[in-house]
C-alpha positions, 0 to 999 in steps of 0.5 A: 682396682682404682676408679680413675678420674677422667673428668677436668679441665685446664687451660695455659698462658705461655708462663702457667698452666691453669687445671681445675679438677672436679672431687665432689663429696670426697675429702682432699687433703694437701697429703692426696696430692704429689706433684714434681716437674713432671709428674702430677698425682692426685690419690684419693682412694678408690680415687685416681688421678695421674698425669704426666706433664707435657714439659716440666713445670717449677714444682716448688712455687705451683699451688694447688687451692682446694674448695667447693668440690674442686682442686684448683692448680697454678702450674708455671711452666719452667720455660715460657712456651705454649703446649700442644696438650696437657700430658705426653701423648703417643708414650710408650708404657715403658717411658711412662713407667721410668718417668713415674720412678723418676718423679718419685726418686726426686722426690724422696731425695728431695726429702732427703734434703729438705730433713738434711737441711733442718737437721743441720738448721737445728744442730745451727740453733743448738749451737747458737743457744748455747752460744748465746746462754754461755756469753750471757753466764760469762757477762753475769758472772763479770758483772758479779765480779766487778759488783764484788771488787766495788765491794772490796774497794768500798771496804778498804776505803772505809777501812784505811778511813778507820785506821787513820782516825784511830791514829789520830784519836792515838795521837790526840791522847798522847799530846793530853797524856804528855800535857797532863806528865808536864803538868805533874812535872811541873807539880812535884818541882814546885813541892820540891822547892817548897820543901828545900825552902823549910830546911834551909840553914836559918841565920847565926842567932838562931843557930846559937839559940838552938845549939844552947837548947841541945846541950845536955841532950843526946848527942844523935839529936841534932837540928835537923831532927828536929825539922824533920818532926815538922815534915808530916808523911802523906795519908795513905791511899783510900782504898775503892771498888771499881766497877768495869762493864763490858760490853756484849760481843759476839766476836771474842776479840775487844771492840778495840781491835775490831773491824766494826763495819765488815762485822756487821756487814757479816753478820748481816749476811749471815742473818740473811742466809740463816732466813733463807735456809728456813723458808726454803726449808719450812717444806723440809721438817719432816727430816730427820737432823742427818737429811738436813746435813749437806756432807751427809747427803753428799756421801749418800749421793756418792754411793748411789753412784757408785751403785749405778742409781744415779736418779738417786744419786741426783735427787740426794744431790739436789737437795743437798744444793737447797740445803748449802749450794756453796759447795763445789763439790755437790754440782761437780759429782752432780754433773758426772751423774748428769753424763751418766743418764745424757743430760748433756745440757745439764751436766754442761751447767753444773760443770760451770757452777763448779767452776765459778766457786773455785775461785780462786783457783790454789793448789788444793782445788786443783783436781777438782777444777780439772775433773769440771774441765774434763765434764763439761768438755766431755758434754760439749763432745757428746753434743758434737761442739768439739771446739768447745769441748778442746777449749776445756780439755788444753785448760784441764792439761793447763792445770795437771799437764802429766795427765796422760789420759786427758792428753790422749782424748784431747789427741782424739778431739784434735782428729775429729775437728780436723776431719769435721773441717776436710768433709765440709 
C-alpha cells in the first residue's frame, strides 16, 4: 500500500497556483512527477501524492523546482479566476477514476505526438543533409569541370602558339633555302659563261696556223679535241664519316613531331601518381603480387558477392580502390554490396562516384551508367526519398528506353509519390 503525502501548502493568484510539497529525506527526479491539465501526481515509492485539480491548468508552461527537501510547483491557470480549493471536492469515485484515466490517456497521446514530431523532424534533417551533400558534390564537380576547361583552353593556346612558331621556322628555312639555291644557280651561270668564253672560236690567223699544224694527223683529231684536253674534270668528292646523335626520349615519336608541353605535363602526372601509390601502399608490401592487382581484386570481389559474402566483397573492392581509384566498375560493384548490407548512404556515394568517372557518356559505358542510376535510385527509395529516386530511374530510362523492368519500377515510384502527396 502507498504512503500518502498529506502535508502541503498552497496559495494562488488570479493567474497561477503556487504549491509546496515537503519531501524531506527522499530523492526526487523529474521522472517522479506526472502532470496534465487537470491531474498532478508525485510518485516516490512507497510515498504518493495525488491531486485532481479544481480547474484546468497550462501544463506546458507550468514548472516544478526540486531543492532543499521541497518540490515547489508553479501552475498557470488556463482561465484567470480564484479557486475555492486546490482539489476538486465532493467528487464521486467514478468521476475521479475517469479523470485519472483521461489524464493518463492524454499523456500517452501527447507523448505519441511528440515522438511522431521528432521522427518527422529527424527525417527532414536527414533529407536536408542529403540535399546539402548533393549540392556540395555538384558544386565540387562543377569546379573541377571548370578547372579542366581552363586547362584545356590553356593547352590549346599553347599548342596553337607552338604550331605558329613551327610554321614561322619552316617559312624562314624555306626562304633561306631559296636564297642558297638562287646563289648556286648564279654560280653555275657564271661557270657556264667562263666555259663558253674558253671554247669560243679564235680569229682566222690562229685558225690557219692550227689547221697547218694538224695536217698529217689522224682525221679524228680536230681543234676541239685540243680544247677538251685543256679542260680538266673536277676531282671526286672526299669520303667522310658523319656522326649522328639521337636525344634520349620516353615517347617513340621524334622531337620535331612531339608536343613538348603536353608530354612534360603527362610525365609529371605519372610521376605524382607513382609517388602517391608508393606512399599509400607502403603498408601493403607483405601482399602477394596478384593481390596488388586491382583487376584481380575486382574479380575476387565479384566471386564473394556471388556467394553472398558481401562484407568480404566490400573489403576486396576497398583495397582495389586504394590501388586504383579511377575504375568506375569498382565503385559500381561496391555500391551493389552496400545495397545488400543496407548501407544506403554509402551506396549513393559510390554510385555517384561511378557516374562521375563514366564520362564522357558513350555507347560502351551505357550499361554501367544504367546500373549506377538504378542502384542510386534504389538507395534513395529505401531512404523514402522517392522524388530523387524517380529522377535516377528516369535518367536510366533515357539511356535504355526499352528496359521494361526499369519502366515498371519507375511507375511504382510514381504511384508511391502520388500516394504520399494525397496522404499529406
